[in-house]
Wavefront OBJ file of the C-alpha trace (Angstrom):
o trace
v -17.039 -18.869 -15.328
v -15.024 -16.918 -17.911
v -11.295 -17.529 -18.013
v -8.660 -14.810 -17.591
v -4.916 -14.592 -18.181
v -2.043 -13.419 -16.032
v 1.725 -13.715 -15.932
v 3.003 -15.693 -12.926
v 5.909 -17.759 -11.679
v 4.792 -21.395 -11.639
v 6.282 -24.010 -9.321
v 5.540 -27.651 -10.164
v 6.698 -30.364 -7.768
v 6.193 -34.042 -7.062
v 7.426 -36.654 -4.620
v 10.076 -38.930 -6.123
v 9.119 -42.615 -6.187
v 5.860 -41.963 -4.371
v 4.103 -45.009 -5.830
v 6.922 -47.247 -4.582
v 6.747 -45.686 -1.124
v 2.974 -46.135 -1.023
v 3.271 -49.805 -1.964
v 5.767 -50.359 0.854
v 3.796 -48.442 3.517
v 0.620 -46.803 2.255
v -0.701 -45.399 5.520
v 2.689 -44.302 6.868
v 3.720 -42.621 3.594
v 0.422 -40.771 3.382
v 0.728 -39.521 6.961
v 4.343 -38.422 6.466
v 3.371 -36.513 3.300
v 0.574 -34.744 5.187
v 2.991 -33.905 8.001
v 5.505 -32.354 5.568
v 2.704 -30.390 3.968
v 1.318 -29.128 7.283
v 4.638 -28.298 8.932
v 6.731 -27.171 5.959
v 5.153 -26.882 2.517
v 1.996 -24.903 3.250
v 3.680 -22.485 5.697
v 6.534 -21.845 3.247
v 4.157 -21.213 0.336
v 2.248 -18.732 2.480
v 5.429 -17.108 3.792
v 6.562 -16.421 0.231
v 3.117 -15.324 -0.993
v 2.482 -18.384 -3.124
v -1.020 -19.503 -4.024
v -1.506 -23.257 -3.894
v -3.370 -24.047 -7.099
v -3.762 -27.732 -6.303
v -2.265 -30.828 -4.764
v -2.339 -33.882 -7.036
v -1.729 -36.811 -4.741
v 2.065 -36.805 -4.764
v 2.511 -33.436 -6.466
v 1.548 -29.801 -6.280
v 1.197 -26.697 -8.437
v 1.809 -23.274 -6.884
v 1.800 -19.805 -8.431
v 3.757 -16.760 -7.278
v 3.606 -13.109 -8.269
v 7.409 -12.883 -7.883
v 10.030 -15.128 -9.487
v 12.416 -14.386 -6.611
v 9.790 -15.530 -4.113
v 9.187 -18.747 -6.065
v 12.860 -19.730 -6.271
v 13.639 -18.761 -2.692
v 10.612 -20.730 -1.478
v 11.625 -23.831 -3.453
v 15.226 -23.669 -2.220
v 14.169 -23.277 1.412
v 11.772 -26.208 1.161
v 14.402 -28.456 -0.416
v 17.005 -27.394 2.157
v 14.585 -28.149 4.999
v 13.629 -31.510 3.486
v 17.285 -32.582 3.553
v 17.281 -32.049 7.322
v 13.908 -33.724 7.787
v 15.100 -36.834 5.930
v 18.291 -37.154 8.005
v 18.182 -40.213 10.229
v 15.066 -41.626 8.556
v 15.270 -45.058 6.977
v 15.129 -45.049 3.197
v 11.485 -46.102 2.854
v 10.436 -43.201 5.108
v 12.342 -40.520 3.207
v 10.261 -38.289 0.931
v 12.173 -36.285 -1.666
v 10.745 -33.704 -4.031
v 11.682 -32.623 -7.535
v 10.777 -29.039 -8.410
v 10.520 -27.080 -11.657
v 9.944 -23.333 -11.938
v 8.904 -21.327 -14.993
v 7.692 -17.786 -15.661
v 4.797 -17.767 -18.085
v 1.429 -16.416 -19.163
v -1.293 -18.725 -17.882
v -5.035 -19.146 -18.311
v -6.875 -18.818 -15.006
v -10.166 -20.676 -14.800
v -11.947 -21.222 -11.508
v -9.205 -22.294 -9.078
v -6.942 -23.879 -11.715
v -4.336 -22.584 -14.175
v -3.506 -23.873 -17.649
v -1.265 -23.152 -20.620
v 2.229 -23.593 -21.989
v 3.700 -21.843 -18.952
v 2.299 -24.593 -16.726
v 3.384 -27.352 -19.111
v 6.954 -26.025 -19.171
v 7.083 -25.966 -15.365
v 6.037 -29.632 -15.344
v 8.722 -30.521 -17.905
v 11.358 -28.681 -15.853
v 10.267 -30.572 -12.757
v 10.823 -33.858 -14.609
v 14.377 -32.722 -15.460
v 15.261 -31.969 -11.831
v 17.177 -34.395 -9.659
v 15.628 -35.753 -6.478
v 15.888 -32.958 -3.852
v 16.847 -30.549 -6.640
v 15.316 -27.682 -8.597
v 15.294 -26.980 -12.328
v 14.361 -23.552 -13.737
v 13.866 -22.058 -17.189
v 16.265 -19.520 -18.663
v 13.884 -16.594 -18.051
v 13.689 -17.543 -14.365
v 17.464 -17.917 -14.106
v 18.032 -14.495 -15.690
v 15.701 -12.915 -13.136
v 17.325 -14.425 -10.032
v 20.976 -14.935 -10.952
v 22.109 -11.637 -9.401
v 19.558 -11.556 -6.614
v 19.843 -14.932 -4.897
v 23.075 -16.584 -3.690
v 22.359 -19.935 -5.333
v 24.822 -21.875 -7.468
v 22.835 -22.878 -10.541
v 24.383 -25.162 -13.151
v 23.693 -24.591 -16.839
v 22.472 -27.948 -18.195
v 22.083 -26.603 -21.731
v 19.260 -27.029 -24.220
v 17.093 -30.072 -23.606
v 14.377 -31.553 -25.816
v 11.255 -32.331 -23.802
v 7.960 -34.006 -24.579
v 5.274 -31.975 -26.400
v 7.459 -28.839 -26.556
v 8.510 -27.960 -30.116
v 11.759 -26.146 -29.275
v 14.615 -27.282 -27.021
v 14.344 -25.886 -23.508
v 17.337 -24.066 -22.004
v 17.384 -25.137 -18.363
v 19.412 -24.428 -15.234
v 19.655 -26.738 -12.229
v 20.133 -26.148 -8.536
v 21.584 -29.486 -7.482
v 21.099 -31.176 -4.093
v 24.770 -30.672 -3.159
v 24.445 -26.913 -3.713
v 21.195 -26.832 -1.750
v 22.826 -28.726 1.142
v 25.398 -25.925 1.471
v 22.687 -23.308 2.042
v 22.012 -22.233 5.648
v 18.958 -23.883 7.216
v 15.941 -21.564 6.779
v 13.581 -20.584 9.541
v 10.361 -22.553 9.441
v 7.052 -20.764 9.857
v 5.017 -22.480 12.616
v 2.453 -25.034 11.533
v -1.071 -23.877 10.827
v -3.622 -24.021 13.601
v -1.589 -23.413 16.772
v -2.956 -20.072 17.952
v -1.198 -18.196 15.158
v -2.840 -14.880 14.194
v -4.486 -15.283 10.822
v -2.480 -12.356 9.408
v 0.688 -14.495 9.571
v -0.922 -17.291 7.585
v -3.102 -15.678 4.968
v -1.913 -13.818 1.874
v -2.302 -10.107 2.428
v -4.836 -9.357 -0.289
v -6.882 -12.533 0.117
v -10.663 -12.683 0.003
v -13.657 -14.947 -0.421
v -16.855 -13.675 -2.035
v -19.619 -15.518 -0.214
v -22.788 -16.170 -2.252
v -25.032 -13.109 -2.086
v -28.285 -13.896 -0.285
v -31.585 -13.581 -2.150
v -34.004 -12.068 0.366
v -36.999 -12.592 -1.949
v -38.694 -15.682 -3.338
v -38.446 -14.317 -6.893
v -36.122 -16.618 -8.923
v -34.967 -13.639 -11.007
v -33.338 -12.206 -7.902
v -31.687 -15.575 -7.191
v -30.148 -15.435 -10.648
v -28.964 -11.900 -9.954
v -27.505 -12.812 -6.555
v -25.546 -15.738 -8.039
v -24.410 -13.690 -11.042
v -23.077 -10.888 -8.841
v -21.162 -13.444 -6.772
v -19.671 -15.015 -9.914
v -18.720 -11.723 -11.553
v -17.158 -10.289 -8.405
v -15.064 -13.434 -7.955
v -13.845 -13.124 -11.553
v -13.215 -9.374 -11.481
v -11.363 -9.407 -8.162
v -9.092 -12.217 -9.376
v -7.831 -9.853 -12.095
v -6.528 -7.329 -9.600
v -2.804 -7.237 -8.958
v -1.609 -9.283 -5.950
v -5.183 -10.439 -5.156
v -5.835 -13.990 -3.967
v -9.496 -14.925 -4.469
v -11.082 -18.167 -3.287
v -12.864 -20.052 -6.071
v -16.617 -19.879 -6.599
v -17.080 -23.596 -5.945
v -15.422 -23.326 -2.538
v -17.393 -20.200 -1.633
v -20.711 -21.849 -2.521
v -19.997 -24.606 0.001
v -21.005 -22.058 2.665
v -24.541 -21.569 1.286
v -27.136 -22.117 3.990
v -24.570 -22.294 6.787
v -24.230 -19.845 9.700
v -21.658 -17.182 8.853
v -18.696 -17.098 11.244
v -16.156 -14.885 9.482
v -13.287 -15.810 11.800
v -13.853 -19.504 11.181
v -14.113 -18.934 7.424
v -10.861 -16.971 7.505
v -9.097 -19.796 9.337
v -10.530 -22.532 7.111
v -9.765 -20.772 3.823
v -6.629 -18.939 5.017
v -7.921 -15.572 3.850
v -7.993 -12.145 5.448
v -11.262 -10.738 4.144
v -14.823 -11.916 3.612
v -17.277 -10.162 1.286
v -20.934 -10.903 1.811
v -24.114 -9.275 0.581
v -27.779 -9.546 -0.242
v -30.329 -8.729 -2.943
v -33.810 -7.465 -2.017
v -36.609 -6.356 -4.363
v -39.351 -3.885 -3.492
v -41.761 -3.172 -6.317
v -39.748 -2.004 -9.319
v -36.668 -1.268 -7.213
v -33.805 -3.568 -6.252
v -31.473 -2.907 -3.331
v -28.096 -4.628 -3.142
v -26.161 -4.507 0.122
v -22.492 -5.445 0.380
v -20.095 -5.524 3.308
v -16.394 -6.286 3.611
v -15.309 -7.904 6.880
v -11.837 -8.406 8.334
v -11.749 -12.149 9.066
v -9.134 -11.769 11.794
v -11.009 -9.229 13.912
v -14.575 -9.805 12.654
v -14.903 -6.054 12.110
v -16.421 -4.190 9.178
v -13.939 -2.589 6.796
v -16.501 -1.212 4.338
v -20.202 -1.399 3.584
v -22.461 0.175 0.991
v -25.865 -0.185 -0.604
v -26.844 0.187 -4.243
v -30.391 0.981 -5.404
v -31.520 0.363 -8.989
v -34.607 0.035 -11.157
v -35.333 -3.623 -11.914
v -36.071 -3.074 -15.602
v -32.753 -4.357 -16.969
v -31.212 -7.001 -14.723
v -28.240 -7.591 -17.039
v -27.211 -3.932 -17.054
v -27.795 -3.773 -13.296
v -25.572 -6.821 -12.789
v -22.689 -5.292 -14.759
v -22.809 -1.919 -13.037
v -23.174 -3.098 -9.453
v -20.410 -5.659 -9.958
v -18.128 -2.967 -11.335
v -18.909 -0.515 -8.532
v -18.303 -3.076 -5.791
v -15.109 -4.323 -7.451
v -13.691 -0.798 -7.760
v -14.619 0.051 -4.162
v -13.086 -3.177 -2.839
v -9.785 -2.541 -4.594
v -9.547 0.841 -2.878
v -10.709 -0.399 0.536
v -8.517 -3.512 0.584
v -5.402 -1.556 -0.326
v -6.157 0.978 2.410
v -6.820 -1.719 5.006
v -3.654 -3.649 4.189
v -1.500 -0.522 4.077
v -2.713 0.351 7.578
v -1.584 -2.977 9.055
v 1.688 -2.644 11.000
v 4.679 -4.479 9.530
v 7.813 -4.969 11.633
v 9.956 -5.834 8.617
v 8.276 -4.322 5.532
v 8.910 -6.033 2.214
v 8.303 -4.890 -1.366
v 4.586 -5.652 -1.240
v 4.169 -3.690 2.001
v 5.728 -0.632 0.383
v 3.682 -1.106 -2.812
v 0.443 -1.196 -0.819
v 1.461 1.866 1.196
v 2.361 3.698 -1.994
v -0.991 2.877 -3.569
v -2.719 4.028 -0.380
v -0.889 7.364 -0.618
v -2.288 7.908 -4.106
v -5.771 6.825 -3.005
v -5.798 9.283 -0.082
v -5.676 12.290 -2.377
v -3.855 13.722 -5.341
v -1.663 16.367 -3.764
v 2.021 17.046 -4.228
v 2.688 15.614 -0.775
v 0.826 12.379 -1.564
v 2.689 11.948 -4.842
v 6.051 12.579 -3.173
v 5.207 9.986 -0.516
v 3.975 7.464 -3.109
v 7.121 7.777 -5.228
v 9.300 7.398 -2.122
v 7.444 4.227 -1.081
v 7.638 2.679 -4.547
v 11.375 3.444 -4.556
v 11.658 1.557 -1.247
v 9.742 -1.367 -2.740
v 12.212 -1.455 -5.603
v 15.153 -1.444 -3.213
v 13.612 -4.414 -1.377
v 13.136 -6.355 -4.617
v 14.946 -4.783 -7.595
v 13.455 -7.404 -9.939
v 9.848 -6.728 -8.916
v 7.943 -5.879 -12.082
v 5.062 -4.572 -9.966
v 7.308 -2.178 -8.047
v 8.900 -0.935 -11.277
v 5.504 -0.443 -12.925
v 4.020 1.276 -9.856
v 6.922 3.715 -9.724
v 6.698 4.408 -13.463
v 2.953 5.045 -13.261
v 3.348 7.367 -10.275
v 6.055 9.402 -12.010
v 4.107 9.904 -15.228
v 0.725 10.392 -13.526
v 1.989 13.181 -11.307
v 3.593 14.786 -14.367
v 0.361 14.766 -16.376
v -1.576 16.051 -13.377
v 0.887 18.942 -12.971
v 1.921 17.858 -9.476
v 5.695 18.009 -9.938
v 8.446 20.351 -11.077
v 10.550 17.496 -12.486
v 8.306 16.417 -15.359
v 10.936 15.793 -18.085
v 13.159 13.780 -15.739
v 10.137 11.844 -14.471
v 9.137 10.942 -18.025
v 12.645 9.690 -18.798
v 12.767 7.580 -15.627
v 9.271 6.210 -16.227
v 10.189 5.234 -19.787
v 13.269 3.373 -18.575
v 11.265 1.470 -15.952
v 8.477 0.610 -18.395
v 10.942 -0.836 -20.882
v 12.491 -2.979 -18.139
v 9.104 -4.366 -17.101
v 7.805 -5.113 -20.589
v 11.048 -6.840 -21.544
v 10.357 -9.435 -18.848
v 6.549 -9.245 -18.564
v 5.309 -8.273 -22.042
v 1.653 -7.923 -21.020
v 2.032 -6.264 -17.624
v -1.148 -4.137 -17.457
v 0.209 -1.304 -15.316
v 3.298 -1.008 -17.516
v 1.069 -0.665 -20.591
v -0.991 1.975 -18.786
v 2.171 3.879 -17.833
v 3.475 3.638 -21.409
v 0.170 5.044 -22.657
v 0.512 7.949 -20.232
v 4.064 8.643 -21.442
v 2.929 8.587 -25.073
v 0.083 10.936 -24.207
v 2.515 13.327 -22.531
v 4.559 13.208 -25.744
v 1.395 13.995 -27.785
v 1.571 10.602 -29.490
v -2.111 10.019 -28.854
v -2.831 7.495 -31.597
v 0.042 5.325 -30.326
v -1.193 5.614 -26.747
v -4.726 4.340 -27.433
v -3.841 0.633 -27.984
v -1.640 0.731 -24.865
v -4.608 1.866 -22.779
v -6.770 -0.805 -24.401
v -4.241 -3.517 -23.533
v -4.218 -2.356 -19.910
v -8.023 -2.307 -19.679
v -8.305 -5.776 -21.246
v -6.812 -7.145 -17.996
v -9.305 -5.289 -15.791
v -12.509 -4.049 -17.370
v -13.280 -1.917 -14.281
v -10.001 0.012 -14.216
v -11.622 3.426 -13.956
v -8.376 5.401 -14.031
v -7.377 3.824 -17.347
v -10.923 4.121 -18.742
v -11.015 7.850 -18.010
v -7.500 8.388 -19.388
v -8.366 6.487 -22.579
v -11.431 8.668 -23.120
v -9.340 11.818 -22.805
v -6.659 10.429 -25.086
v -9.251 9.619 -27.747
v -10.491 13.186 -27.428
v -6.994 14.538 -27.983
v -6.627 12.208 -30.962
v -9.744 13.699 -32.546
v -12.653 11.584 -31.246
v -14.143 14.486 -29.316
v -17.429 12.778 -28.479
v -15.724 10.006 -26.452
v -14.142 12.112 -23.715
v -17.062 13.081 -21.491
v -18.808 9.644 -21.420
v -15.557 8.007 -20.270
v -15.150 10.479 -17.386
v -18.822 10.090 -16.431
v -18.437 6.298 -16.380
v -15.418 6.586 -14.083
v -17.358 8.913 -11.760
v -20.342 6.553 -11.683
v -18.245 3.460 -10.957
v -16.033 5.120 -8.323
v -17.989 8.034 -6.825
v -15.611 8.443 -3.851
v -12.370 8.161 -5.803
v -9.460 10.491 -5.070
v -9.221 11.159 -8.809
v -12.692 12.706 -9.006
v -11.180 16.220 -9.265
v -9.233 15.065 -12.292
v -12.320 13.662 -13.994
v -14.309 16.816 -13.202
v -11.452 18.874 -14.646
v -11.419 16.877 -17.882
v -15.170 17.256 -18.355
v -14.774 20.992 -17.800
v -11.951 21.117 -20.352
v -14.022 19.449 -23.033
v -17.014 21.725 -22.420
v -14.748 24.771 -22.664
v -13.013 23.576 -25.833
v -16.407 22.982 -27.424
v -17.588 26.479 -26.514
v -19.870 25.678 -23.560
v -18.393 28.034 -20.971
v -21.284 27.797 -18.477
v -21.006 24.004 -18.281
v -17.228 24.334 -18.182
v -17.347 26.665 -15.180
v -19.690 24.302 -13.310
v -17.372 21.301 -13.725
v -14.138 23.242 -13.215
v -15.450 24.798 -10.001
v -16.404 21.313 -8.868
v -12.832 20.162 -9.592
v -11.347 23.123 -7.750
v -13.561 22.530 -4.707
v -12.692 18.816 -4.626
v -8.937 19.480 -4.753
v -7.897 23.133 -4.392
v -4.206 22.210 -4.753
v -4.464 21.189 -8.413
v -3.290 24.143 -10.515
v -4.924 22.937 -13.746
v -8.588 23.646 -12.899
v -7.643 27.162 -11.739
v -5.952 27.867 -15.085
v -8.898 26.607 -17.098
v -11.284 28.614 -14.913
v -9.215 31.710 -15.692
v -9.940 31.090 -19.376
v -13.625 30.271 -18.842
v -14.222 33.386 -16.749
v -12.317 35.422 -19.319
v -14.680 34.217 -22.046
v -17.662 35.036 -19.820
v -16.459 38.587 -19.257
v -15.634 38.158 -15.559
v -12.144 39.726 -15.360
v -11.899 39.719 -11.559
v -12.675 36.009 -11.237
v -10.423 35.308 -14.189
v -7.483 37.162 -12.623
v -7.934 35.463 -9.253
v -8.042 32.016 -10.864
v -4.944 32.742 -12.934
v -3.031 33.996 -9.901
v -3.956 30.840 -7.977
v -2.805 28.612 -10.851
v 0.535 30.428 -11.037
v 1.019 30.244 -7.266
v 0.259 26.520 -7.078
v 2.424 25.520 -10.040
v 5.425 27.636 -9.104
v 7.231 26.768 -12.338
v 6.156 29.517 -14.721
v 4.060 27.233 -16.904
v 1.146 29.680 -16.767
v 3.210 32.785 -17.522
v 2.491 33.004 -21.260
v 0.399 31.633 -24.116
v 3.571 30.043 -25.500
v 4.021 28.062 -22.275
v 0.415 26.876 -22.443
v 0.993 25.648 -25.977
v 3.767 23.440 -24.653
v 1.307 21.368 -22.647
v -0.240 18.095 -23.748
v -3.584 19.734 -24.553
v -2.057 21.695 -27.433
v -2.724 18.702 -29.657
v -2.821 19.098 -33.444
v -6.275 17.487 -33.351
v -7.724 20.137 -31.058
v -5.571 23.130 -32.005
v -8.389 25.034 -33.701
v -10.731 24.440 -30.768
v -8.100 25.601 -28.299
v -7.333 28.778 -30.275
v -11.006 29.776 -30.390
v -11.808 28.989 -26.780
v -9.157 28.151 -24.218
v -6.373 30.397 -25.494
v -8.813 33.167 -26.389
v -10.066 33.157 -22.799
v -6.510 33.315 -21.458
v -5.775 36.317 -23.637
v -8.876 37.985 -22.174
v -7.486 37.163 -18.733
v -4.364 39.125 -19.629
v -1.932 36.303 -20.329
v 0.809 37.578 -22.694
v 1.861 35.725 -25.827
v 5.415 35.124 -24.632
l 1 2 3 4 5 6 7 8 9 10 11 12 13 14 15 16 17 18 19 20 21 22 23 24 25 26 27 28 29 30 31 32 33 34 35 36 37 38 39 40 41 42 43 44 45 46 47 48 49 50 51 52 53 54 55 56 57 58 59 60 61 62 63 64 65 66 67 68 69 70 71 72 73 74 75 76 77 78 79 80 81 82 83 84 85 86 87 88 89 90 91 92 93 94 95 96 97 98 99 100 101 102 103 104 105 106 107 108 109 110 111 112 113 114 115 116 117 118 119 120 121 122 123 124 125 126 127 128 129 130 131 132 133 134 135 136 137 138 139 140 141 142 143 144 145 146 147 148 149 150 151 152 153 154 155 156 157 158 159 160 161 162 163 164 165 166 167 168 169 170 171 172 173 174 175 176 177 178 179 180 181 182 183 184 185 186 187 188 189 190 191 192 193 194 195 196 197 198 199 200 201 202 203 204 205 206 207 208 209 210 211 212 213 214 215 216 217 218 219 220 221 222 223 224 225 226 227 228 229 230 231 232 233 234 235 236 237 238 239 240 241 242 243 244 245 246 247 248 249 250 251 252 253 254 255 256 257 258 259 260 261 262 263 264 265 266 267 268 269 270 271 272 273 274 275 276 277 278 279 280 281 282 283 284 285 286 287 288 289 290 291 292 293 294 295 296 297 298 299 300 301 302 303 304 305 306 307 308 309 310 311 312 313 314 315 316 317 318 319 320 321 322 323 324 325 326 327 328 329 330 331 332 333 334 335 336 337 338 339 340 341 342 343 344 345 346 347 348 349 350 351 352 353 354 355 356 357 358 359 360 361 362 363 364 365 366 367 368 369 370 371 372 373 374 375 376 377 378 379 380 381 382 383 384 385 386 387 388 389 390 391 392 393 394 395 396 397 398 399 400 401 402 403 404 405 406 407 408 409 410 411 412 413 414 415 416 417 418 419 420 421 422 423 424 425 426 427 428 429 430 431 432 433 434 435 436 437 438 439 440 441 442 443 444 445 446 447 448 449 450 451 452 453 454 455 456 457 458 459 460 461 462 463 464 465 466 467 468 469 470 471 472 473 474 475 476 477 478 479 480 481 482 483 484 485 486 487 488 489 490 491 492 493 494 495 496 497 498 499 500 501 502 503 504 505 506 507 508 509 510 511 512 513 514 515 516 517 518 519 520 521 522 523 524 525 526 527 528 529 530 531 532 533 534 535 536 537 538 539 540 541 542 543 544 545 546 547 548 549 550 551 552 553 554 555 556 557 558 559 560 561 562 563 564 565 566 567 568 569 570 571 572 573 574 575 576 577 578 579 580 581 582 583 584 585 586 587 588 589 590 591 592 593 594 595 596 597
């Protein structure tokens, strides 16, 4: 399976003197370790949204999307262990050392690798028994957000690391002064699965081959592999490894049992069936807690090119799952919403439809997420993307202020998480709004490199390349987005862009077809109405042109469609397409009666 990269907080821990304890009482030590894991470690990791990468006998490696979550989790575990060791004789006491780092890691199957992991292990070795040691980047992220008394232990030379490591320690005495944390109940005692499993957690069960043809078996396995890989690239997603999923081959499918065994919320299963030259692929997403269907679809293809079929069906399912999982999680009630709850609700608002009301709600929810966790890079990036997206889609009257706020948020994210994909996407959108199209292109490409099926970024990149002069690349990018996500809320946008390009290249009939499709899909978007006013003007339909222009002016409410000069202030008045716009778009507006100033 191909490896991927992502930026995470890494917690490395081991039991101090475990070999000595095992020599003194092998069976008792092993049972006590398992008890701590069952009653404390695993519940705490789940409570703080950590993914257990592996246990290594006396140690463990856990990844977190949030640095604050990682440090808080470690401190609560160490504080609880102090209480659990009270009254126990020395040979029965188990103490942990913990190290935490923030770093870019290589993700391969269920494991993670890289310098970020190595540094976490070195920090763990520096920690005292029952203590925690963190890197400088971790300390800077949590120092004003958590009430913990870290001690600066200076720069330390560690094995196999070329430069001294600046480390900060949370000592056992400081941990002992913390209030005892609440302990999540142990797994397996009639606890609803939703309290145990990470919110966006899924297993892709091996797709069933319903034919004897070995080619279809290859395809079924390849789809399973690719979906597992692609879903693992999505933000906040926890995906069970391929090797674990394949352990269920040939066994009766009980989704509730699978959810309990793997501690996941969702199960994806599917099948491949051939009939003559056609192949049908069925997929269904099931809620493992309720054993109910969340989503199902079928995909029919010609069997001539299995490799191309594999890529497209994987992409379509991956895109659909991202949308469906976000919607399902956002709909779950939360008594005490945290940053992730608000992020998921905000994303769901955008997914529901691109209206002014949806954008207002999304921005409000992302603001709430940021108030819950001011250091959350995801919340900052989500808010930045929402602000700039609604500006480019002409769904706000506060565009300049939104761009300034988005720029500030993007800079904050990339300072801490240099390769955050959504921040790079948002930066590309800002650059595009500023007509800096050539600078925006590599930002889009960086974002897409993290998720090859990110249809929103793919479509935006195609349009940006068009505005930068590569006219032929715009329409194929929008068509790809439409094909991969045919029920997406951004379809009106993609229709609109295709209509724009047709109009700018002098194909008014095609332009009208696509622009009318955009208007029908989302009548509240002013842009398609304005471009239809131009297209109908060029076609000599003054009544339709006037009606479209009036609708655009009514919906925008900010005077942007009052004159040719105001139109020239928009992002589409690019130097690269100025001549095309003068001959087509602006000429049609003049025919519609739009004054020069």
